[in-house]
C-alpha positions as YAML, in Angstrom:
chain: A
units: angstrom
residues:
- id: 1
  name: MET
  ca: [0.00, 0.00, 0.00]
- id: 2
  name: SER
  ca: [1.33, 3.46, -0.82]
- id: 3
  name: LEU
  ca: [0.47, 7.11, -0.60]
- id: 4
  name: THR
  ca: [1.51, 9.01, -3.69]
- id: 5
  name: LYS
  ca: [2.66, 12.61, -3.86]
- id: 6
  name: ALA
  ca: [4.58, 12.55, -7.09]
- id: 7
  name: ASP
  ca: [5.89, 15.45, -9.15]
- id: 8
  name: PRO
  ca: [3.87, 15.42, -12.39]
- id: 9
  name: ASN
  ca: [6.83, 16.91, -14.26]
- id: 10
  name: LYS
  ca: [9.24, 14.20, -13.11]
- id: 11
  name: GLN
  ca: [10.09, 11.54, -15.65]
- id: 12
  name: GLY
  ca: [12.94, 9.33, -16.78]
- id: 13
  name: TRP
  ca: [16.00, 8.83, -14.60]
- id: 14
  name: GLU
  ca: [14.47, 9.99, -11.30]
- id: 15
  name: ASP
  ca: [12.09, 7.03, -11.39]
- id: 16
  name: SER
  ca: [15.03, 4.60, -11.17]
- id: 17
  name: ALA
  ca: [16.27, 5.42, -7.65]
- id: 18
  name: ALA
  ca: [14.80, 5.67, -4.16]
- id: 19
  name: PHE
  ca: [15.50, 6.08, -0.48]
- id: 20
  name: VAL
  ca: [14.90, 2.84, 1.43]
- id: 21
  name: ILE
  ca: [14.11, 3.00, 5.14]
- id: 22
  name: LEU
  ca: [13.70, 0.00, 7.41]
- id: 23
  name: THR
  ca: [11.85, 1.34, 10.42]
- id: 24
  name: ARG
  ca: [9.13, 0.77, 13.03]
- id: 25
  name: ASN
  ca: [6.01, 2.71, 13.91]
- id: 26
  name: ASN
  ca: [7.50, 3.79, 17.25]
- id: 27
  name: GLU
  ca: [10.43, 5.46, 15.44]
- id: 28
  name: LEU
  ca: [8.13, 7.98, 13.76]
- id: 29
  name: ASP
  ca: [9.32, 11.12, 15.55]
- id: 30
  name: ALA
  ca: [13.01, 10.29, 15.09]
- id: 31
  name: LEU
  ca: [12.39, 9.55, 11.42]
- id: 32
  name: ARG
  ca: [10.45, 12.77, 10.82]
- id: 33
  name: LYS
  ca: [13.46, 14.79, 11.93]
- id: 34
  name: THR
  ca: [15.67, 12.84, 9.55]
- id: 35
  name: ILE
  ca: [13.31, 13.31, 6.61]
- id: 36
  name: GLN
  ca: [13.05, 17.03, 7.29]
- id: 37
  name: GLN
  ca: [16.84, 17.36, 7.08]
- id: 38
  name: LEU
  ca: [17.12, 15.16, 4.01]
- id: 39
  name: GLU
  ca: [14.44, 17.16, 2.23]
- id: 40
  name: ALA
  ca: [15.99, 20.51, 3.19]
- id: 41
  name: ARG
  ca: [19.53, 19.49, 2.30]
- id: 42
  name: PHE
  ca: [18.77, 17.58, -0.89]
- id: 43
  name: ASN
  ca: [15.48, 16.04, -1.87]
- id: 44
  name: HIS
  ca: [13.24, 19.09, -2.15]
- id: 45
  name: LYS
  ca: [15.14, 19.75, -5.39]
- id: 46
  name: PHE
  ca: [15.00, 16.19, -6.75]
- id: 47
  name: ASN
  ca: [11.88, 14.49, -5.31]
- id: 48
  name: TYR
  ca: [13.21, 10.95, -5.16]
- id: 49
  name: PRO
  ca: [10.67, 8.51, -3.72]
- id: 50
  name: TYR
  ca: [10.78, 6.94, -0.25]
- id: 51
  name: VAL
  ca: [10.24, 3.23, 0.36]
- id: 52
  name: PHE
  ca: [9.41, 2.47, 4.02]
- id: 53
  name: LEU
  ca: [9.66, -1.16, 5.14]
- id: 54
  name: ASN
  ca: [8.50, -2.75, 8.39]
- id: 55
  name: ASP
  ca: [7.93, -6.27, 9.70]
- id: 56
  name: VAL
  ca: [4.37, -5.21, 10.63]
- id: 57
  name: GLU
  ca: [1.84, -2.89, 8.99]
- id: 58
  name: PHE
  ca: [2.53, 0.83, 9.25]
- id: 59
  name: THR
  ca: [-0.09, 2.82, 11.11]
- id: 60
  name: GLN
  ca: [-2.11, 5.47, 9.33]
- id: 61
  name: GLU
  ca: [-0.49, 8.06, 11.59]
- id: 62
  name: PHE
  ca: [2.94, 6.95, 10.42]
- id: 63
  name: LYS
  ca: [1.89, 7.23, 6.79]
- id: 64
  name: ASP
  ca: [0.23, 10.62, 7.24]
- id: 65
  name: LEU
  ca: [3.09, 12.21, 9.18]
- id: 66
  name: THR
  ca: [5.85, 10.99, 6.89]
- id: 67
  name: SER
  ca: [4.14, 11.67, 3.57]
- id: 68
  name: SER
  ca: [3.34, 15.20, 4.72]
- id: 69
  name: LEU
  ca: [7.07, 16.05, 4.88]
- id: 70
  name: THR
  ca: [7.79, 15.58, 1.17]
- id: 71
  name: ASN
  ca: [6.36, 16.20, -2.27]
- id: 72
  name: ALA
  ca: [7.94, 12.94, -3.41]
- id: 73
  name: GLU
  ca: [6.17, 9.61, -3.71]
- id: 74
  name: THR
  ca: [6.03, 7.57, -0.50]
- id: 75
  name: LYS
  ca: [5.52, 3.80, -0.40]
- id: 76
  name: TYR
  ca: [4.88, 1.56, 2.60]
- id: 77
  name: GLY
  ca: [5.56, -2.17, 2.59]
- id: 78
  name: VAL
  ca: [5.45, -5.14, 4.95]
- id: 79
  name: ILE
  ca: [8.38, -7.55, 4.95]
- id: 80
  name: PRO
  ca: [7.45, -11.12, 3.97]
- id: 81
  name: GLN
  ca: [7.51, -13.43, 6.97]
- id: 82
  name: GLU
  ca: [10.12, -15.70, 5.37]
- id: 83
  name: HIS
  ca: [12.52, -12.74, 5.27]
- id: 84
  name: TRP
  ca: [12.08, -11.99, 8.99]
- id: 85
  name: SER
  ca: [12.08, -15.43, 10.63]
- id: 86
  name: TYR
  ca: [14.26, -18.48, 11.14]
- id: 87
  name: PRO
  ca: [14.89, -20.35, 7.87]
- id: 88
  name: ASP
  ca: [14.24, -24.09, 7.88]
- id: 89
  name: TRP
  ca: [17.89, -25.11, 8.23]
- id: 90
  name: ILE
  ca: [18.47, -23.27, 11.52]
- id: 91
  name: ASP
  ca: [18.57, -25.30, 14.73]
- id: 92
  name: VAL
  ca: [16.41, -22.97, 16.80]
- id: 93
  name: GLU
  ca: [17.41, -24.43, 20.17]
- id: 94
  name: LYS
  ca: [21.08, -24.01, 19.27]
- id: 95
  name: ALA
  ca: [20.48, -20.44, 18.06]
- id: 96
  name: ASP
  ca: [18.61, -19.54, 21.24]
- id: 97
  name: ARG
  ca: [21.34, -21.05, 23.41]
- id: 98
  name: LEU
  ca: [24.17, -19.25, 21.60]
- id: 99
  name: ARG
  ca: [22.26, -15.97, 21.57]
- id: 100
  name: LYS
  ca: [21.81, -16.15, 25.34]
- id: 101
  name: LYS
  ca: [25.51, -16.95, 25.74]
- id: 102
  name: MET
  ca: [26.49, -13.88, 23.72]
- id: 103
  name: GLY
  ca: [24.14, -11.78, 25.81]
- id: 104
  name: ASP
  ca: [25.67, -13.11, 29.03]
- id: 105
  name: GLU
  ca: [29.11, -12.23, 27.67]
- id: 106
  name: GLY
  ca: [28.04, -8.61, 27.12]
- id: 107
  name: ILE
  ca: [28.46, -8.67, 23.34]
- id: 108
  name: ILE
  ca: [26.63, -5.75, 21.74]
- id: 109
  name: TYR
  ca: [23.14, -6.88, 20.59]
- id: 110
  name: GLY
  ca: [24.35, -10.36, 21.54]
- id: 111
  name: ASP
  ca: [20.98, -11.59, 22.83]
- id: 112
  name: ASN
  ca: [18.81, -9.62, 20.41]
- id: 113
  name: LEU
  ca: [16.88, -11.81, 17.93]
- id: 114
  name: SER
  ca: [15.18, -8.91, 16.14]
- id: 115
  name: TYR
  ca: [18.58, -7.36, 15.44]
- id: 116
  name: ARG
  ca: [19.65, -10.60, 13.78]
- id: 117
  name: HIS
  ca: [16.56, -10.62, 11.58]
- id: 118
  name: MET
  ca: [17.36, -7.02, 10.64]
- id: 119
  name: CYS
  ca: [20.98, -7.83, 9.71]
- id: 120
  name: ARG
  ca: [19.91, -10.82, 7.62]
- id: 121
  name: PHE
  ca: [17.18, -8.81, 5.92]
- id: 122
  name: GLU
  ca: [19.52, -5.92, 5.08]
- id: 123
  name: SER
  ca: [22.16, -8.38, 3.86]
- id: 124
  name: GLY
  ca: [20.04, -10.40, 1.51]
- id: 125
  name: PHE
  ca: [16.41, -9.41, 1.16]
- id: 126
  name: PHE
  ca: [15.56, -5.69, 1.17]
- id: 127
  name: PHE
  ca: [16.41, -5.38, -2.52]
- id: 128
  name: ARG
  ca: [14.08, -8.29, -3.32]
- id: 129
  name: HIS
  ca: [11.02, -6.63, -1.79]
- id: 130
  name: PRO
  ca: [8.34, -6.00, -4.44]
- id: 131
  name: LEU
  ca: [8.42, -2.24, -3.77]
- id: 132
  name: MET
  ca: [12.13, -2.17, -4.67]
- id: 133
  name: GLU
  ca: [11.90, -4.07, -7.93]
- id: 134
  name: GLU
  ca: [11.55, -1.02, -10.17]
- id: 135
  name: TYR
  ca: [14.64, 0.78, -8.87]
- id: 136
  name: GLU
  ca: [18.22, 0.73, -10.12]
- id: 137
  name: PHE
  ca: [19.88, 2.57, -7.21]
- id: 138
  name: TYR
  ca: [19.07, 2.98, -3.53]
- id: 139
  name: TRP
  ca: [20.09, 5.30, -0.71]
- id: 140
  name: ARG
  ca: [19.74, 3.74, 2.73]
- id: 141
  name: VAL
  ca: [18.35, 6.03, 5.43]
- id: 142
  name: GLU
  ca: [17.64, 5.31, 9.10]
- id: 143
  name: PRO
  ca: [15.70, 7.07, 11.86]
- id: 144
  name: SER
  ca: [17.64, 9.66, 13.89]
- id: 145
  name: VAL
  ca: [20.44, 10.16, 11.36]
- id: 146
  name: GLU
  ca: [21.37, 13.73, 10.50]
- id: 147
  name: PHE
  ca: [22.46, 15.41, 7.28]
- id: 148
  name: SER
  ca: [24.53, 18.54, 7.85]
- id: 149
  name: CYS
  ca: [25.58, 19.70, 4.36]
- id: 150
  name: ASP
  ca: [23.70, 21.00, 1.34]
- id: 151
  name: ILE
  ca: [23.86, 18.49, -1.52]
- id: 152
  name: ASP
  ca: [23.53, 20.52, -4.70]
- id: 153
  name: TYR
  ca: [24.13, 17.68, -7.16]
- id: 154
  name: ASP
  ca: [22.52, 14.28, -7.66]
- id: 155
  name: PRO
  ca: [24.51, 11.46, -6.00]
- id: 156
  name: PHE
  ca: [22.39, 8.84, -7.77]
- id: 157
  name: LEU
  ca: [23.19, 10.32, -11.17]
- id: 158
  name: TYR
  ca: [26.85, 10.66, -10.19]
- id: 159
  name: MET
  ca: [26.95, 6.94, -9.38]
- id: 160
  name: LYS
  ca: [25.29, 6.01, -12.66]
- id: 161
  name: GLU
  ca: [27.36, 8.25, -14.92]
- id: 162
  name: ASN
  ca: [30.66, 7.22, -13.31]
- id: 163
  name: ASN
  ca: [29.94, 3.47, -13.10]
- id: 164
  name: LYS
  ca: [30.05, 3.46, -9.30]
- id: 165
  name: LYS
  ca: [28.55, 0.45, -7.56]
- id: 166
  name: TYR
  ca: [28.88, 1.37, -3.87]
- id: 167
  name: GLY
  ca: [29.15, 4.69, -2.00]
- id: 168
  name: TRP
  ca: [29.91, 5.32, 1.69]
- id: 169
  name: THR
  ca: [30.73, 8.05, 4.23]
- id: 170
  name: ILE
  ca: [32.02, 6.30, 7.39]
- id: 171
  name: SER
  ca: [34.20, 3.21, 7.82]
- id: 172
  name: LEU
  ca: [35.21, 1.60, 11.10]
- id: 173
  name: ILE
  ca: [36.21, -1.65, 12.79]
- id: 174
  name: GLU
  ca: [33.73, -4.46, 13.50]
- id: 175
  name: PHE
  ca: [33.33, -6.13, 16.90]
- id: 176
  name: GLU
  ca: [35.30, -9.34, 16.36]
- id: 177
  name: ALA
  ca: [33.20, -11.30, 18.86]
- id: 178
  name: THR
  ca: [30.13, -10.92, 16.61]
- id: 179
  name: ILE
  ca: [31.71, -12.58, 13.54]
- id: 180
  name: PRO
  ca: [34.18, -15.29, 14.67]
- id: 181
  name: THR
  ca: [33.65, -17.51, 11.62]
- id: 182
  name: LEU
  ca: [32.54, -14.99, 8.97]
- id: 183
  name: TRP
  ca: [35.92, -14.75, 7.26]
- id: 184
  name: ASP
  ca: [36.50, -18.52, 7.30]
- id: 185
  name: THR
  ca: [33.10, -18.92, 5.66]
- id: 186
  name: THR
  ca: [34.00, -16.24, 3.11]
- id: 187
  name: LYS
  ca: [37.28, -17.99, 2.29]
- id: 188
  name: ALA
  ca: [35.42, -21.27, 1.83]
- id: 189
  name: PHE
  ca: [33.06, -19.52, -0.60]
- id: 190
  name: MET
  ca: [35.96, -18.04, -2.56]
- id: 191
  name: LYS
  ca: [37.66, -21.42, -2.73]
- id: 192
  name: GLU
  ca: [34.50, -23.03, -4.10]
- id: 193
  name: HIS
  ca: [33.79, -20.18, -6.54]
- id: 194
  name: PRO
  ca: [37.14, -18.83, -7.79]
- id: 195
  name: ASP
  ca: [35.52, -17.89, -11.10]
- id: 196
  name: MET
  ca: [33.41, -15.28, -9.28]
- id: 197
  name: ILE
  ca: [36.35, -13.44, -7.70]
- id: 198
  name: PRO
  ca: [37.97, -10.82, -9.97]
- id: 199
  name: LYS
  ca: [41.72, -10.31, -9.60]
- id: 200
  name: ASN
  ca: [41.40, -6.53, -9.60]
- id: 201
  name: ASN
  ca: [39.33, -6.11, -6.45]
- id: 202
  name: LEU
  ca: [39.46, -4.32, -3.09]
- id: 203
  name: MET
  ca: [40.75, -7.23, -1.03]
- id: 204
  name: ASN
  ca: [43.35, -4.89, 0.51]
- id: 205
  name: PHE
  ca: [40.55, -2.97, 2.22]
- id: 206
  name: VAL
  ca: [39.23, -5.99, 4.11]
- id: 207
  name: SER
  ca: [42.51, -7.86, 4.58]
- id: 208
  name: ASN
  ca: [46.05, -6.79, 5.43]
- id: 209
  name: ASP
  ca: [47.60, -10.12, 4.43]
- id: 210
  name: ASN
  ca: [46.16, -10.83, 0.98]
- id: 211
  name: GLY
  ca: [43.06, -12.60, 2.25]
- id: 212
  name: LYS
  ca: [44.46, -14.80, 5.01]
- id: 213
  name: ASN
  ca: [42.64, -12.82, 7.72]
- id: 214
  name: TYR
  ca: [39.89, -10.22, 7.91]
- id: 215
  name: ASN
  ca: [41.12, -6.90, 9.29]
- id: 216
  name: LEU
  ca: [37.58, -6.04, 10.56]
- id: 217
  name: CYS
  ca: [37.32, -2.88, 8.43]
- id: 218
  name: HIS
  ca: [33.84, -2.21, 7.12]
- id: 219
  name: PHE
  ca: [31.72, 0.52, 5.62]
- id: 220
  name: TRP
  ca: [29.09, 1.66, 8.11]
- id: 221
  name: SER
  ca: [26.08, 0.54, 6.13]
- id: 222
  name: ASN
  ca: [23.47, 2.67, 7.88]
- id: 223
  name: PHE
  ca: [24.52, 5.08, 5.12]
- id: 224
  name: GLU
  ca: [25.12, 3.65, 1.69]
- id: 225
  name: ILE
  ca: [24.21, 4.60, -1.85]
- id: 226
  name: ALA
  ca: [24.57, 1.68, -4.18]
- id: 227
  name: ASP
  ca: [23.69, 0.04, -7.46]
- id: 228
  name: LEU
  ca: [21.00, -2.57, -6.93]
- id: 229
  name: LYS
  ca: [22.36, -4.57, -9.86]
- id: 230
  name: PHE
  ca: [25.39, -5.33, -7.68]
- id: 231
  name: LEU
  ca: [23.25, -6.84, -4.91]
- id: 232
  name: ARG
  ca: [21.07, -8.66, -7.43]
- id: 233
  name: SER
  ca: [24.07, -10.07, -9.30]
- id: 234
  name: PRO
  ca: [24.70, -13.85, -9.43]
- id: 235
  name: GLU
  ca: [27.94, -13.30, -7.49]
- id: 236
  name: TYR
  ca: [26.43, -11.42, -4.57]
- id: 237
  name: THR
  ca: [23.35, -13.64, -4.46]
- id: 238
  name: ALA
  ca: [25.52, -16.76, -4.34]
- id: 239
  name: PHE
  ca: [27.68, -15.20, -1.62]
- id: 240
  name: PHE
  ca: [24.70, -14.26, 0.55]
- id: 241
  name: ASP
  ca: [23.06, -17.66, 0.11]
- id: 242
  name: TYR
  ca: [26.32, -19.37, 1.10]
- id: 243
  name: LEU
  ca: [26.58, -17.24, 4.25]
- id: 244
  name: ASP
  ca: [22.92, -17.73, 5.05]
- id: 245
  name: LYS
  ca: [23.12, -21.52, 4.80]
- id: 246
  name: SER
  ca: [26.06, -21.52, 7.23]
- id: 247
  name: GLY
  ca: [23.77, -20.16, 9.97]
- id: 248
  name: GLY
  ca: [26.09, -17.36, 11.08]
- id: 249
  name: PHE
  ca: [23.38, -14.72, 11.11]
- id: 250
  name: PHE
  ca: [21.77, -16.61, 14.01]
- id: 251
  name: TYR
  ca: [24.47, -18.78, 15.59]
- id: 252
  name: GLU
  ca: [26.74, -15.72, 15.74]
- id: 253
  name: ARG
  ca: [25.66, -12.13, 15.09]
- id: 254
  name: TRP
  ca: [26.82, -11.27, 11.61]
- id: 255
  name: GLY
  ca: [26.04, -7.66, 10.70]
- id: 256
  name: ASP
  ca: [25.02, -6.46, 7.28]
- id: 257
  name: ALA
  ca: [27.87, -3.92, 7.37]
- id: 258
  name: PRO
  ca: [30.71, -6.49, 7.29]
- id: 259
  name: VAL
  ca: [28.72, -8.65, 4.87]
- id: 260
  name: HIS
  ca: [28.25, -5.77, 2.41]
- id: 261
  name: SER
  ca: [31.82, -4.59, 2.92]
- id: 262
  name: ILE
  ca: [33.40, -7.99, 2.37]
- id: 263
  name: ALA
  ca: [31.28, -8.39, -0.76]
- id: 264
  name: VAL
  ca: [32.50, -5.00, -1.99]
- id: 265
  name: GLY
  ca: [36.06, -6.06, -1.18]
- id: 266
  name: ILE
  ca: [35.99, -9.33, -3.07]
- id: 267
  name: PHE
  ca: [33.70, -8.46, -6.00]
- id: 268
  name: LEU
  ca: [34.34, -4.79, -6.86]
- id: 269
  name: ASN
  ca: [37.39, -2.83, -7.90]
- id: 270
  name: LYS
  ca: [38.56, 0.54, -6.67]
- id: 271
  name: SER
  ca: [37.01, 2.49, -9.55]
- id: 272
  name: GLU
  ca: [33.53, 1.19, -8.58]
- id: 273
  name: VAL
  ca: [33.58, 2.40, -4.95]
- id: 274
  name: HIS
  ca: [33.07, 6.05, -3.99]
- id: 275
  name: PHE
  ca: [33.71, 7.99, -0.77]
- id: 276
  name: PHE
  ca: [31.04, 10.71, -0.42]
- id: 277
  name: ASN
  ca: [33.33, 13.11, 1.38]
- id: 278
  name: ASP
  ca: [31.01, 16.06, 0.74]
- id: 279
  name: ILE
  ca: [27.96, 14.53, 2.46]
- id: 280
  name: GLY
  ca: [27.82, 15.52, 6.12]
- id: 281
  name: TYR
  ca: [26.29, 12.60, 7.98]
- id: 282
  name: LYS
  ca: [25.78, 11.60, 11.60]
- id: 283
  name: HIS
  ca: [24.58, 8.36, 13.15]
- id: 284
  name: GLU
  ca: [25.23, 8.34, 16.88]
- id: 285
  name: PRO
  ca: [27.89, 8.17, 18.09]
- id: 286
  name: PHE
  ca: [29.86, 8.86, 14.88]
- id: 287
  name: MET
  ca: [29.79, 11.65, 12.33]
- id: 288
  name: HIS
  ca: [31.39, 12.36, 8.99]
- id: 289
  name: CYS
  ca: [31.95, 16.09, 8.59]
- id: 290
  name: PRO
  ca: [33.88, 17.38, 5.56]
- id: 291
  name: VAL
  ca: [37.08, 19.05, 6.70]
- id: 292
  name: ALA
  ca: [37.90, 20.98, 3.51]
- id: 293
  name: ARG
  ca: [37.09, 24.67, 3.90]
- id: 294
  name: GLU
  ca: [35.32, 24.86, 0.53]
- id: 295
  name: LEU
  ca: [33.02, 22.00, 1.54]
- id: 296
  name: GLN
  ca: [32.42, 23.52, 4.97]
- id: 297
  name: LYS
  ca: [30.74, 26.50, 3.31]
- id: 298
  name: LYS
  ca: [27.70, 24.28, 2.74]
- id: 299
  name: CYS
  ca: [27.72, 22.56, 6.13]
- id: 300
  name: HIS
  ca: [26.77, 23.25, 9.73]
- id: 301
  name: CYS
  ca: [28.86, 20.48, 11.35]
- id: 302
  name: ASN
  ca: [32.11, 20.96, 13.26]
- id: 303
  name: ALA
  ca: [35.03, 19.53, 11.26]
- id: 304
  name: ASP
  ca: [36.91, 18.88, 14.51]
- id: 305
  name: ASP
  ca: [34.30, 16.22, 15.32]
- id: 306
  name: ASN
  ca: [34.87, 14.30, 12.08]
- id: 307
  name: PHE
  ca: [35.28, 10.58, 12.64]
- id: 308
  name: GLY
  ca: [37.26, 8.06, 10.69]
- id: 309
  name: LYS
  ca: [40.51, 9.71, 9.69]
- id: 310
  name: GLU
  ca: [42.46, 6.50, 10.26]
- id: 311
  name: ALA
  ca: [39.84, 4.29, 8.63]
- id: 312
  name: ASN
  ca: [39.67, 6.60, 5.64]
- id: 313
  name: ARG
  ca: [43.47, 6.42, 5.37]
- id: 314
  name: LEU
  ca: [43.23, 2.63, 5.14]
- id: 315
  name: VAL
  ca: [40.71, 2.89, 2.33]
- id: 316
  name: THR
  ca: [42.94, 5.34, 0.48]
- id: 317
  name: GLN
  ca: [45.88, 2.94, 0.82]
- id: 318
  name: ALA
  ca: [43.76, 0.05, -0.45]
- id: 319
  name: ARG
  ca: [43.07, 2.04, -3.57]
...
């Protein structure tokens, strides 16, 4: 079900990209603030549509108070149950036991089942939702995030015209305790499917020893602008299915950020990945704020609070 507020003069390219927001009804107020900033900083000039996804039906209040913030089309979808539940091959008793153990050990989101469903959904299913089928590019947005710089150009069109497959703003280190076997599983996949792994890739971003170990670097996927053809490709689909069948989303606590980042590292090359340095972005507790004076003229963030200088250096080296 959707509420439509489309620009009658909009046609062509703008219909091929959208914001995608996985959210809940109780996050309405936090999300409204985010949409207001995104509209003011960028979308009031471009009117890209919003796709809101939830594991339950959105309330009418949610629909009314989000659609009222934009002149763009807004769509509201429910996630299929099979994309937000245990798959058949999971030993539920084992998953419950290991989840409790992680919680007892104080691992972040260690005992949270809903968080695991979210990570699995963002890793392998959001782009398969019927409401996403018509789009070529997506921009992931989450409640409570902030946008602090005017964006006077079209990042979607930039990605398309420059053959970029994945764009990011913040990179950091993953909690190792959440992914103890993720890299071993990835190496097993690469060994079984060497034909899918291009030689000219970004392995040096995710590994400091040519693939022997994972260095825990990942793009913080709560912000990403990417080509949906990449996620829908036979290579990425095979990779996700391989990870999914291993059970690591439930027996451990694999996040979509390392999954996306490892996929970028092994499947894409440096010319296909873009650092959106000019997009001021904050997701507590971290912020990317452009430090260049020329970029600061369009921003309200404090460059001294910019996060990720060391992580960004690693990415630059990998290139």
